[in-house]
N, CA, C, O and CB atoms as a CASP TS submission, in Angstrom:
PFRMAT TS
TARGET T0000
AUTHOR 0000-0000-0000
METHOD Language model
MODEL 1
PARENT N/A
ATOM      1  N   UNK     1      75.373  93.881 109.295  1.00  0.00           N
ATOM      2  CA  UNK     1      75.668  94.161 108.304  1.00  0.00           C
ATOM      3  C   UNK     1      74.789  94.459 107.497  1.00  0.00           C
ATOM      4  O   UNK     1      74.064  93.483 107.686  1.00  0.00           O
ATOM      5  CB  UNK     1      76.269  93.512 107.983  1.00  0.00           C
ATOM      6  N   UNK     2      74.210  95.116 106.642  1.00  0.00           N
ATOM      7  CA  UNK     2      73.506  94.511 105.321  1.00  0.00           C
ATOM      8  C   UNK     2      74.621  94.294 104.242  1.00  0.00           C
ATOM      9  O   UNK     2      75.803  94.585 104.425  1.00  0.00           O
ATOM     10  CB  UNK     2      72.290  95.587 104.671  1.00  0.00           C
ATOM     11  N   UNK     3      74.124  93.764 103.128  1.00  0.00           N
ATOM     12  CA  UNK     3      75.199  93.427 101.858  1.00  0.00           C
ATOM     13  C   UNK     3      74.644  94.585 101.397  1.00  0.00           C
ATOM     14  O   UNK     3      73.565  95.162 101.532  1.00  0.00           O
ATOM     15  CB  UNK     3      75.162  91.911 100.769  1.00  0.00           C
ATOM     16  N   UNK     4      75.828  94.801 100.727  1.00  0.00           N
ATOM     17  CA  UNK     4      75.560  96.002  99.340  1.00  0.00           C
ATOM     18  C   UNK     4      75.733  95.363  98.505  1.00  0.00           C
ATOM     19  O   UNK     4      76.171  94.232  98.297  1.00  0.00           O
ATOM     20  CB  UNK     4      76.415  97.301  99.025  1.00  0.00           C
ATOM     21  N   UNK     5      74.992  96.928  97.469  1.00  0.00           N
ATOM     22  CA  UNK     5      74.495  95.880  96.142  1.00  0.00           C
ATOM     23  C   UNK     5      75.997  95.612  95.264  1.00  0.00           C
ATOM     24  O   UNK     5      76.351  94.691  94.529  1.00  0.00           O
ATOM     25  CB  UNK     5      73.072  96.844  94.868  1.00  0.00           C
ATOM     26  N   UNK     6      76.534  96.612  95.622  1.00  0.00           N
ATOM     27  CA  UNK     6      78.410  95.894  94.630  1.00  0.00           C
ATOM     28  C   UNK     6      78.777  95.162  95.445  1.00  0.00           C
ATOM     29  O   UNK     6      79.282  95.501  96.515  1.00  0.00           O
ATOM     30  CB  UNK     6      80.042  96.984  94.272  1.00  0.00           C
ATOM     31  N   UNK     7      78.555  93.905  95.023  1.00  0.00           N
ATOM     32  CA  UNK     7      78.794  92.686  95.311  1.00  0.00           C
ATOM     33  C   UNK     7      79.802  92.267  94.148  1.00  0.00           C
ATOM     34  O   UNK     7      80.221  93.014  93.264  1.00  0.00           O
ATOM     35  CB  UNK     7      77.488  91.889  95.447  1.00  0.00           C
ATOM     36  N   UNK     8      80.211  90.442  94.395  1.00  0.00           N
ATOM     37  CA  UNK     8      80.632  89.707  93.219  1.00  0.00           C
ATOM     38  C   UNK     8      79.881  89.675  92.406  1.00  0.00           C
ATOM     39  O   UNK     8      80.390  89.386  91.323  1.00  0.00           O
ATOM     40  CB  UNK     8      80.950  88.592  93.319  1.00  0.00           C
ATOM     41  N   UNK     9      78.455  89.903  92.372  1.00  0.00           N
ATOM     42  CA  UNK     9      77.589  89.928  90.829  1.00  0.00           C
ATOM     43  C   UNK     9      77.395  90.946  89.954  1.00  0.00           C
ATOM     44  O   UNK     9      76.844  90.944  88.853  1.00  0.00           O
ATOM     45  CB  UNK     9      76.298  89.658  90.936  1.00  0.00           C
ATOM     46  N   UNK    10      78.080  92.100  90.772  1.00  0.00           N
ATOM     47  CA  UNK    10      77.954  93.100  90.130  1.00  0.00           C
ATOM     48  C   UNK    10      79.285  93.196  89.097  1.00  0.00           C
ATOM     49  O   UNK    10      79.139  93.962  88.144  1.00  0.00           O
ATOM     50  CB  UNK    10      77.730  94.190  91.107  1.00  0.00           C
ATOM     51  N   UNK    11      80.276  92.644  89.183  1.00  0.00           N
ATOM     52  CA  UNK    11      81.680  92.229  88.505  1.00  0.00           C
ATOM     53  C   UNK    11      81.441  91.337  86.830  1.00  0.00           C
ATOM     54  O   UNK    11      81.518  90.158  86.485  1.00  0.00           O
ATOM     55  CB  UNK    11      82.552  91.010  89.811  1.00  0.00           C
ATOM     56  N   UNK    12      81.158  92.516  86.185  1.00  0.00           N
ATOM     57  CA  UNK    12      81.143  92.235  84.718  1.00  0.00           C
ATOM     58  C   UNK    12      82.082  91.440  83.541  1.00  0.00           C
ATOM     59  O   UNK    12      81.783  90.798  82.534  1.00  0.00           O
ATOM     60  CB  UNK    12      81.114  93.317  84.361  1.00  0.00           C
ATOM     61  N   UNK    13      83.509  91.852  84.251  1.00  0.00           N
ATOM     62  CA  UNK    13      84.888  91.576  83.668  1.00  0.00           C
ATOM     63  C   UNK    13      86.086  92.073  84.542  1.00  0.00           C
ATOM     64  O   UNK    13      86.137  93.053  85.286  1.00  0.00           O
ATOM     65  CB  UNK    13      84.995  92.259  82.271  1.00  0.00           C
ATOM     66  N   UNK    14      87.196  90.974  84.202  1.00  0.00           N
ATOM     67  CA  UNK    14      88.235  91.568  85.055  1.00  0.00           C
ATOM     68  C   UNK    14      89.235  90.328  84.083  1.00  0.00           C
ATOM     69  O   UNK    14      89.171  89.166  83.682  1.00  0.00           O
ATOM     70  CB  UNK    14      88.005  91.492  87.161  1.00  0.00           C
ATOM     71  N   UNK    15      90.399  91.872  84.068  1.00  0.00           N
ATOM     72  CA  UNK    15      91.411  91.861  83.031  1.00  0.00           C
ATOM     73  C   UNK    15      92.746  92.067  83.483  1.00  0.00           C
ATOM     74  O   UNK    15      92.927  93.013  84.250  1.00  0.00           O
ATOM     75  CB  UNK    15      91.143  92.817  82.067  1.00  0.00           C
ATOM     76  N   UNK    16      93.826  91.275  83.113  1.00  0.00           N
ATOM     77  CA  UNK    16      95.081  91.823  83.685  1.00  0.00           C
ATOM     78  C   UNK    16      95.670  92.566  82.531  1.00  0.00           C
ATOM     79  O   UNK    16      95.611  92.003  81.438  1.00  0.00           O
ATOM     80  CB  UNK    16      96.092  90.694  84.277  1.00  0.00           C
ATOM     81  N   UNK    17      96.162  93.605  82.595  1.00  0.00           N
ATOM     82  CA  UNK    17      96.454  94.734  81.313  1.00  0.00           C
ATOM     83  C   UNK    17      98.267  95.194  81.509  1.00  0.00           C
ATOM     84  O   UNK    17      98.939  96.019  80.890  1.00  0.00           O
ATOM     85  CB  UNK    17      95.167  96.513  81.594  1.00  0.00           C
ATOM     86  N   UNK    18      98.502  94.591  82.236  1.00  0.00           N
ATOM     87  CA  UNK    18     100.157  94.772  82.717  1.00  0.00           C
ATOM     88  C   UNK    18     100.690  94.317  83.388  1.00  0.00           C
ATOM     89  O   UNK    18     100.099  94.386  84.465  1.00  0.00           O
ATOM     90  CB  UNK    18     100.610  95.619  83.124  1.00  0.00           C
ATOM     91  N   UNK    19     102.124  93.493  83.510  1.00  0.00           N
ATOM     92  CA  UNK    19     102.801  92.984  84.113  1.00  0.00           C
ATOM     93  C   UNK    19     103.994  93.533  84.133  1.00  0.00           C
ATOM     94  O   UNK    19     104.463  94.016  83.102  1.00  0.00           O
ATOM     95  CB  UNK    19     102.739  91.987  83.873  1.00  0.00           C
ATOM     96  N   UNK    20     104.664  93.544  85.298  1.00  0.00           N
ATOM     97  CA  UNK    20     106.022  94.884  85.017  1.00  0.00           C
ATOM     98  C   UNK    20     106.922  94.045  85.725  1.00  0.00           C
ATOM     99  O   UNK    20     106.325  93.489  86.647  1.00  0.00           O
ATOM    100  CB  UNK    20     105.891  96.807  85.843  1.00  0.00           C
ATOM    101  N   UNK    21     108.075  93.743  85.663  1.00  0.00           N
ATOM    102  CA  UNK    21     109.140  93.599  86.753  1.00  0.00           C
ATOM    103  C   UNK    21     110.224  94.673  86.532  1.00  0.00           C
ATOM    104  O   UNK    21     110.055  95.629  85.775  1.00  0.00           O
ATOM    105  CB  UNK    21     109.823  92.112  86.734  1.00  0.00           C
ATOM    106  N   UNK    22     111.290  94.465  87.205  1.00  0.00           N
ATOM    107  CA  UNK    22     111.997  95.612  87.391  1.00  0.00           C
ATOM    108  C   UNK    22     112.389  96.634  88.167  1.00  0.00           C
ATOM    109  O   UNK    22     111.911  96.556  89.299  1.00  0.00           O
ATOM    110  CB  UNK    22     111.779  95.989  86.919  1.00  0.00           C
ATOM    111  N   UNK    23     112.971  97.417  88.013  1.00  0.00           N
ATOM    112  CA  UNK    23     113.117  98.820  88.742  1.00  0.00           C
ATOM    113  C   UNK    23     111.609  99.007  89.364  1.00  0.00           C
ATOM    114  O   UNK    23     110.476  98.898  88.895  1.00  0.00           O
ATOM    115  CB  UNK    23     113.586 100.212  87.571  1.00  0.00           C
ATOM    116  N   UNK    24     112.287  99.424  90.973  1.00  0.00           N
ATOM    117  CA  UNK    24     111.127  99.463  91.531  1.00  0.00           C
ATOM    118  C   UNK    24     110.057  98.092  92.111  1.00  0.00           C
ATOM    119  O   UNK    24     109.363  98.049  93.126  1.00  0.00           O
ATOM    120  CB  UNK    24     110.587 100.183  90.584  1.00  0.00           C
ATOM    121  N   UNK    25     110.155  97.576  91.573  1.00  0.00           N
ATOM    122  CA  UNK    25     109.375  95.845  91.975  1.00  0.00           C
ATOM    123  C   UNK    25     110.838  95.316  92.364  1.00  0.00           C
ATOM    124  O   UNK    25     111.917  95.566  91.828  1.00  0.00           O
ATOM    125  CB  UNK    25     108.410  94.628  90.276  1.00  0.00           C
ATOM    126  N   UNK    26     110.415  94.197  93.885  1.00  0.00           N
ATOM    127  CA  UNK    26     111.532  93.839  94.699  1.00  0.00           C
ATOM    128  C   UNK    26     111.237  92.732  93.850  1.00  0.00           C
ATOM    129  O   UNK    26     110.272  92.509  93.120  1.00  0.00           O
ATOM    130  CB  UNK    26     111.623  93.822  96.403  1.00  0.00           C
ATOM    131  N   UNK    27     112.528  91.928  94.162  1.00  0.00           N
ATOM    132  CA  UNK    27     113.089  90.825  93.262  1.00  0.00           C
ATOM    133  C   UNK    27     112.598  89.598  93.308  1.00  0.00           C
ATOM    134  O   UNK    27     112.454  89.274  94.487  1.00  0.00           O
ATOM    135  CB  UNK    27     114.346  90.621  93.442  1.00  0.00           C
ATOM    136  N   UNK    28     112.293  88.812  92.617  1.00  0.00           N
ATOM    137  CA  UNK    28     111.077  87.562  92.599  1.00  0.00           C
ATOM    138  C   UNK    28     109.645  88.014  92.749  1.00  0.00           C
ATOM    139  O   UNK    28     108.713  87.235  92.950  1.00  0.00           O
ATOM    140  CB  UNK    28     111.264  86.485  93.872  1.00  0.00           C
ATOM    141  N   UNK    29     109.548  89.115  92.657  1.00  0.00           N
ATOM    142  CA  UNK    29     107.630  89.719  92.544  1.00  0.00           C
ATOM    143  C   UNK    29     107.291  90.104  90.919  1.00  0.00           C
ATOM    144  O   UNK    29     107.898  89.939  89.860  1.00  0.00           O
ATOM    145  CB  UNK    29     107.271  91.647  93.668  1.00  0.00           C
ATOM    146  N   UNK    30     106.091  90.658  91.275  1.00  0.00           N
ATOM    147  CA  UNK    30     105.599  91.071  89.730  1.00  0.00           C
ATOM    148  C   UNK    30     105.039  92.180  89.927  1.00  0.00           C
ATOM    149  O   UNK    30     104.923  92.079  91.149  1.00  0.00           O
ATOM    150  CB  UNK    30     104.576  90.144  88.929  1.00  0.00           C
ATOM    151  N   UNK    31     104.452  93.490  89.603  1.00  0.00           N
ATOM    152  CA  UNK    31     103.596  94.270  89.454  1.00  0.00           C
ATOM    153  C   UNK    31     102.697  93.709  88.381  1.00  0.00           C
ATOM    154  O   UNK    31     103.074  93.360  87.262  1.00  0.00           O
ATOM    155  CB  UNK    31     104.133  95.473  89.261  1.00  0.00           C
ATOM    156  N   UNK    32     101.564  93.665  88.809  1.00  0.00           N
ATOM    157  CA  UNK    32     100.437  93.059  88.038  1.00  0.00           C
ATOM    158  C   UNK    32      99.021  94.338  87.884  1.00  0.00           C
ATOM    159  O   UNK    32      98.547  94.837  88.905  1.00  0.00           O
ATOM    160  CB  UNK    32      99.932  91.488  89.023  1.00  0.00           C
ATOM    161  N   UNK    33      98.576  94.664  86.677  1.00  0.00           N
ATOM    162  CA  UNK    33      97.398  95.815  86.944  1.00  0.00           C
ATOM    163  C   UNK    33      96.064  95.024  86.604  1.00  0.00           C
ATOM    164  O   UNK    33      96.009  94.134  85.755  1.00  0.00           O
ATOM    165  CB  UNK    33      97.556  97.339  85.840  1.00  0.00           C
ATOM    166  N   UNK    34      95.457  95.272  87.042  1.00  0.00           N
ATOM    167  CA  UNK    34      94.124  94.673  86.810  1.00  0.00           C
ATOM    168  C   UNK    34      92.789  95.687  86.497  1.00  0.00           C
ATOM    169  O   UNK    34      92.437  96.653  87.175  1.00  0.00           O
ATOM    170  CB  UNK    34      93.842  93.848  88.101  1.00  0.00           C
ATOM    171  N   UNK    35      92.339  95.311  85.609  1.00  0.00           N
ATOM    172  CA  UNK    35      90.955  96.104  85.321  1.00  0.00           C
ATOM    173  C   UNK    35      89.498  95.506  85.409  1.00  0.00           C
ATOM    174  O   UNK    35      89.196  94.504  84.761  1.00  0.00           O
ATOM    175  CB  UNK    35      91.016  96.563  83.955  1.00  0.00           C
ATOM    176  N   UNK    36      88.390  96.318  86.438  1.00  0.00           N
ATOM    177  CA  UNK    36      87.657  95.492  86.481  1.00  0.00           C
ATOM    178  C   UNK    36      86.416  96.436  86.560  1.00  0.00           C
ATOM    179  O   UNK    36      86.367  97.414  87.306  1.00  0.00           O
ATOM    180  CB  UNK    36      87.974  94.509  87.462  1.00  0.00           C
ATOM    181  N   UNK    37      85.463  96.060  85.752  1.00  0.00           N
ATOM    182  CA  UNK    37      84.240  96.617  85.345  1.00  0.00           C
ATOM    183  C   UNK    37      82.970  96.071  85.954  1.00  0.00           C
ATOM    184  O   UNK    37      82.716  94.867  85.926  1.00  0.00           O
ATOM    185  CB  UNK    37      84.164  96.495  83.985  1.00  0.00           C
ATOM    186  N   UNK    38      82.088  97.071  86.566  1.00  0.00           N
ATOM    187  CA  UNK    38      81.139  96.938  87.286  1.00  0.00           C
ATOM    188  C   UNK    38      79.725  97.431  86.580  1.00  0.00           C
ATOM    189  O   UNK    38      79.759  98.439  85.874  1.00  0.00           O
ATOM    190  CB  UNK    38      81.517  97.580  88.460  1.00  0.00           C
ATOM    191  N   UNK    39      78.890  96.951  86.710  1.00  0.00           N
ATOM    192  CA  UNK    39      77.875  97.064  86.361  1.00  0.00           C
ATOM    193  C   UNK    39      76.495  97.721  87.121  1.00  0.00           C
ATOM    194  O   UNK    39      75.637  97.407  86.296  1.00  0.00           O
ATOM    195  CB  UNK    39      77.862  96.042  86.049  1.00  0.00           C
ATOM    196  N   UNK    40      76.016  98.203  87.843  1.00  0.00           N
ATOM    197  CA  UNK    40      74.748  98.056  88.500  1.00  0.00           C
ATOM    198  C   UNK    40      73.823  97.754  87.937  1.00  0.00           C
ATOM    199  O   UNK    40      73.731  97.844  86.712  1.00  0.00           O
ATOM    200  CB  UNK    40      74.365  98.905  89.033  1.00  0.00           C
ATOM    201  N   UNK    41      72.901  97.318  88.709  1.00  0.00           N
ATOM    202  CA  UNK    41      71.493  96.615  88.412  1.00  0.00           C
ATOM    203  C   UNK    41      70.283  97.479  88.367  1.00  0.00           C
ATOM    204  O   UNK    41      69.231  97.205  87.789  1.00  0.00           O
ATOM    205  CB  UNK    41      71.180  95.576  89.473  1.00  0.00           C
ATOM    206  N   UNK    42      70.662  98.979  89.311  1.00  0.00           N
ATOM    207  CA  UNK    42      69.417  99.305  89.526  1.00  0.00           C
ATOM    208  C   UNK    42      69.598 100.869  88.883  1.00  0.00           C
ATOM    209  O   UNK    42      69.022 101.298  87.883  1.00  0.00           O
ATOM    210  CB  UNK    42      68.930  99.090  91.165  1.00  0.00           C
ATOM    211  N   UNK    43      70.489 101.538  89.679  1.00  0.00           N
ATOM    212  CA  UNK    43      71.350 102.740  89.907  1.00  0.00           C
ATOM    213  C   UNK    43      72.766 102.767  90.262  1.00  0.00           C
ATOM    214  O   UNK    43      73.368 101.832  90.792  1.00  0.00           O
ATOM    215  CB  UNK    43      70.828 103.398  90.825  1.00  0.00           C
ATOM    216  N   UNK    44      73.124 103.586  90.025  1.00  0.00           N
ATOM    217  CA  UNK    44      74.751 103.657  90.257  1.00  0.00           C
ATOM    218  C   UNK    44      75.231 103.839  91.547  1.00  0.00           C
ATOM    219  O   UNK    44      74.674 104.447  92.461  1.00  0.00           O
ATOM    220  CB  UNK    44      75.387 104.756  89.538  1.00  0.00           C
ATOM    221  N   UNK    45      76.230 103.310  91.557  1.00  0.00           N
ATOM    222  CA  UNK    45      76.865 102.989  92.937  1.00  0.00           C
ATOM    223  C   UNK    45      77.168 104.018  93.962  1.00  0.00           C
ATOM    224  O   UNK    45      77.508 105.094  93.471  1.00  0.00           O
ATOM    225  CB  UNK    45      78.081 102.387  92.729  1.00  0.00           C
ATOM    226  N   UNK    46      77.142 103.983  94.933  1.00  0.00           N
ATOM    227  CA  UNK    46      77.281 105.247  95.642  1.00  0.00           C
ATOM    228  C   UNK    46      78.980 104.683  96.359  1.00  0.00           C
ATOM    229  O   UNK    46      79.523 103.606  96.607  1.00  0.00           O
ATOM    230  CB  UNK    46      75.679 105.626  96.956  1.00  0.00           C
ATOM    231  N   UNK    47      79.240 105.802  96.444  1.00  0.00           N
ATOM    232  CA  UNK    47      80.697 105.792  97.041  1.00  0.00           C
ATOM    233  C   UNK    47      81.494 104.804  97.908  1.00  0.00           C
ATOM    234  O   UNK    47      82.634 104.343  97.852  1.00  0.00           O
ATOM    235  CB  UNK    47      80.756 106.780  97.745  1.00  0.00           C
ATOM    236  N   UNK    48      80.378 104.652  98.783  1.00  0.00           N
ATOM    237  CA  UNK    48      80.536 103.452  99.903  1.00  0.00           C
ATOM    238  C   UNK    48      80.555 101.916  99.329  1.00  0.00           C
ATOM    239  O   UNK    48      81.304 101.128  99.907  1.00  0.00           O
ATOM    240  CB  UNK    48      79.211 103.535 100.976  1.00  0.00           C
ATOM    241  N   UNK    49      79.521 101.297  97.869  1.00  0.00           N
ATOM    242  CA  UNK    49      79.380 100.689  97.217  1.00  0.00           C
ATOM    243  C   UNK    49      80.843 100.436  96.982  1.00  0.00           C
ATOM    244  O   UNK    49      81.355  99.509  97.610  1.00  0.00           O
ATOM    245  CB  UNK    49      78.522 101.055  96.435  1.00  0.00           C
ATOM    246  N   UNK    50      81.703 101.263  96.018  1.00  0.00           N
ATOM    247  CA  UNK    50      82.342 100.818  95.255  1.00  0.00           C
ATOM    248  C   UNK    50      83.407 101.037  96.190  1.00  0.00           C
ATOM    249  O   UNK    50      84.483 100.735  95.672  1.00  0.00           O
ATOM    250  CB  UNK    50      82.275 101.269  93.958  1.00  0.00           C
ATOM    251  N   UNK    51      83.558 101.584  97.767  1.00  0.00           N
ATOM    252  CA  UNK    51      84.662 101.068  98.304  1.00  0.00           C
ATOM    253  C   UNK    51      84.834  99.426  98.829  1.00  0.00           C
ATOM    254  O   UNK    51      85.806  98.727  99.115  1.00  0.00           O
ATOM    255  CB  UNK    51      84.840 101.947  99.330  1.00  0.00           C
ATOM    256  N   UNK    52      83.413  99.220  98.796  1.00  0.00           N
ATOM    257  CA  UNK    52      83.051  97.963  99.516  1.00  0.00           C
ATOM    258  C   UNK    52      83.560  97.167  98.585  1.00  0.00           C
ATOM    259  O   UNK    52      84.174  96.229  99.094  1.00  0.00           O
ATOM    260  CB  UNK    52      81.555  97.662  99.888  1.00  0.00           C
ATOM    261  N   UNK    53      83.549  97.161  96.839  1.00  0.00           N
ATOM    262  CA  UNK    53      84.199  96.108  96.591  1.00  0.00           C
ATOM    263  C   UNK    53      85.284  95.895  96.278  1.00  0.00           C
ATOM    264  O   UNK    53      85.807  94.807  96.036  1.00  0.00           O
ATOM    265  CB  UNK    53      83.821  95.663  96.033  1.00  0.00           C
ATOM    266  N   UNK    54      85.915  97.379  96.244  1.00  0.00           N
ATOM    267  CA  UNK    54      87.190  97.429  95.706  1.00  0.00           C
ATOM    268  C   UNK    54      88.118  96.583  97.517  1.00  0.00           C
ATOM    269  O   UNK    54      89.073  95.808  97.519  1.00  0.00           O
ATOM    270  CB  UNK    54      87.626  99.550  95.077  1.00  0.00           C
ATOM    271  N   UNK    55      87.574  96.979  98.411  1.00  0.00           N
ATOM    272  CA  UNK    55      87.833  96.394  99.564  1.00  0.00           C
ATOM    273  C   UNK    55      88.173  95.035  99.227  1.00  0.00           C
ATOM    274  O   UNK    55      89.320  94.598  99.143  1.00  0.00           O
ATOM    275  CB  UNK    55      86.768  96.516 100.491  1.00  0.00           C
ATOM    276  N   UNK    56      86.532  94.051  98.936  1.00  0.00           N
ATOM    277  CA  UNK    56      86.770  92.784  98.736  1.00  0.00           C
ATOM    278  C   UNK    56      87.379  92.388  97.585  1.00  0.00           C
ATOM    279  O   UNK    56      87.185  91.182  97.432  1.00  0.00           O
ATOM    280  CB  UNK    56      85.773  92.189  98.851  1.00  0.00           C
ATOM    281  N   UNK    57      88.237  93.014  96.424  1.00  0.00           N
ATOM    282  CA  UNK    57      88.492  92.620  95.854  1.00  0.00           C
ATOM    283  C   UNK    57      90.347  92.353  96.057  1.00  0.00           C
ATOM    284  O   UNK    57      91.094  91.539  95.515  1.00  0.00           O
ATOM    285  CB  UNK    57      87.769  93.186  95.035  1.00  0.00           C
ATOM    286  N   UNK    58      90.644  93.568  97.197  1.00  0.00           N
ATOM    287  CA  UNK    58      91.807  93.462  97.717  1.00  0.00           C
ATOM    288  C   UNK    58      92.179  92.373  98.494  1.00  0.00           C
ATOM    289  O   UNK    58      93.232  91.765  98.302  1.00  0.00           O
ATOM    290  CB  UNK    58      91.985  94.405  98.306  1.00  0.00           C
ATOM    291  N   UNK    59      91.297  92.063  99.445  1.00  0.00           N
ATOM    292  CA  UNK    59      91.424  91.144 100.164  1.00  0.00           C
ATOM    293  C   UNK    59      91.174  89.874  99.538  1.00  0.00           C
ATOM    294  O   UNK    59      91.440  88.918 100.267  1.00  0.00           O
ATOM    295  CB  UNK    59      90.763  91.367 101.139  1.00  0.00           C
ATOM    296  N   UNK    60      90.645  89.533  98.149  1.00  0.00           N
ATOM    297  CA  UNK    60      91.041  88.218  97.638  1.00  0.00           C
ATOM    298  C   UNK    60      92.136  88.128  97.289  1.00  0.00           C
ATOM    299  O   UNK    60      92.870  87.211  97.659  1.00  0.00           O
ATOM    300  CB  UNK    60      90.434  87.764  96.717  1.00  0.00           C
ATOM    301  N   UNK    61      92.554  89.224  96.358  1.00  0.00           N
ATOM    302  CA  UNK    61      94.024  88.870  96.138  1.00  0.00           C
ATOM    303  C   UNK    61      95.188  88.838  97.390  1.00  0.00           C
ATOM    304  O   UNK    61      96.227  88.187  97.282  1.00  0.00           O
ATOM    305  CB  UNK    61      94.493  89.908  95.124  1.00  0.00           C
ATOM    306  N   UNK    62      94.865  89.597  98.520  1.00  0.00           N
ATOM    307  CA  UNK    62      95.450  89.144  99.433  1.00  0.00           C
ATOM    308  C   UNK    62      95.441  87.586 100.135  1.00  0.00           C
ATOM    309  O   UNK    62      96.267  87.035 100.863  1.00  0.00           O
ATOM    310  CB  UNK    62      95.142  89.973 100.105  1.00  0.00           C
ATOM    311  N   UNK    63      94.371  87.211  99.685  1.00  0.00           N
ATOM    312  CA  UNK    63      94.860  85.541 100.297  1.00  0.00           C
ATOM    313  C   UNK    63      95.403  84.788  99.253  1.00  0.00           C
ATOM    314  O   UNK    63      95.988  83.738  99.521  1.00  0.00           O
ATOM    315  CB  UNK    63      93.561  84.508 100.895  1.00  0.00           C
ATOM    316  N   UNK    64      95.255  85.300  97.733  1.00  0.00           N
ATOM    317  CA  UNK    64      96.476  84.399  97.228  1.00  0.00           C
ATOM    318  C   UNK    64      97.902  85.294  97.126  1.00  0.00           C
ATOM    319  O   UNK    64      98.446  85.402  96.027  1.00  0.00           O
ATOM    320  CB  UNK    64      96.081  83.749  95.611  1.00  0.00           C
ATOM    321  N   UNK    65      98.510  85.963  98.381  1.00  0.00           N
ATOM    322  CA  UNK    65      99.644  86.879  98.530  1.00  0.00           C
ATOM    323  C   UNK    65      99.983  87.762  98.002  1.00  0.00           C
ATOM    324  O   UNK    65     101.142  88.138  98.185  1.00  0.00           O
ATOM    325  CB  UNK    65     100.463  86.544  98.496  1.00  0.00           C
ATOM    326  N   UNK    66      99.083  88.503  97.086  1.00  0.00           N
ATOM    327  CA  UNK    66      99.173  89.997  96.373  1.00  0.00           C
ATOM    328  C   UNK    66      99.142  91.046  97.667  1.00  0.00           C
ATOM    329  O   UNK    66      98.662  90.826  98.779  1.00  0.00           O
ATOM    330  CB  UNK    66      97.679  90.333  95.187  1.00  0.00           C
ATOM    331  N   UNK    67      99.712  92.096  97.249  1.00  0.00           N
ATOM    332  CA  UNK    67      99.915  93.289  98.222  1.00  0.00           C
ATOM    333  C   UNK    67      99.515  94.407  97.161  1.00  0.00           C
ATOM    334  O   UNK    67      99.734  94.166  95.974  1.00  0.00           O
ATOM    335  CB  UNK    67     101.618  93.463  98.939  1.00  0.00           C
ATOM    336  N   UNK    68      98.961  95.573  97.516  1.00  0.00           N
ATOM    337  CA  UNK    68      98.981  96.591  96.979  1.00  0.00           C
ATOM    338  C   UNK    68     100.060  97.401  96.911  1.00  0.00           C
ATOM    339  O   UNK    68     100.434  97.524  98.077  1.00  0.00           O
ATOM    340  CB  UNK    68      98.195  97.068  97.342  1.00  0.00           C
ATOM    341  N   UNK    69     100.699  97.960  96.274  1.00  0.00           N
ATOM    342  CA  UNK    69     101.789  98.990  96.094  1.00  0.00           C
ATOM    343  C   UNK    69     101.628 100.479  96.213  1.00  0.00           C
ATOM    344  O   UNK    69     100.657 101.133  95.835  1.00  0.00           O
ATOM    345  CB  UNK    69     102.268  98.829  94.885  1.00  0.00           C
ATOM    346  N   UNK    70     102.554 100.851  96.704  1.00  0.00           N
ATOM    347  CA  UNK    70     102.471 102.681  96.721  1.00  0.00           C
ATOM    348  C   UNK    70     101.536 102.620  97.960  1.00  0.00           C
ATOM    349  O   UNK    70     101.113 103.659  98.467  1.00  0.00           O
ATOM    350  CB  UNK    70     101.608 103.703  95.060  1.00  0.00           C
TER
END
C-alpha cells in the first residue's frame, strides 16, 4: 500500500472545542469534540486521502480508549 499525502504531517492543528457529560453520555464517560485542520502541500486532498486521515485519527484515539459516538 502506498502512503497517502494525507498523513500526520498534513495536520497543522488539533483542538478540543467541547467536552460534555450528562444525558446521552454513559456514566463515567465524556463526549469530547475535536477540530483537526489539515493543510495540503501541493493540491487539494482527495476524498480517499481525507478518509485515510480520519481513519488514522480514529485509530489513534481508540488506542487511548476513545470511541466514536453515533
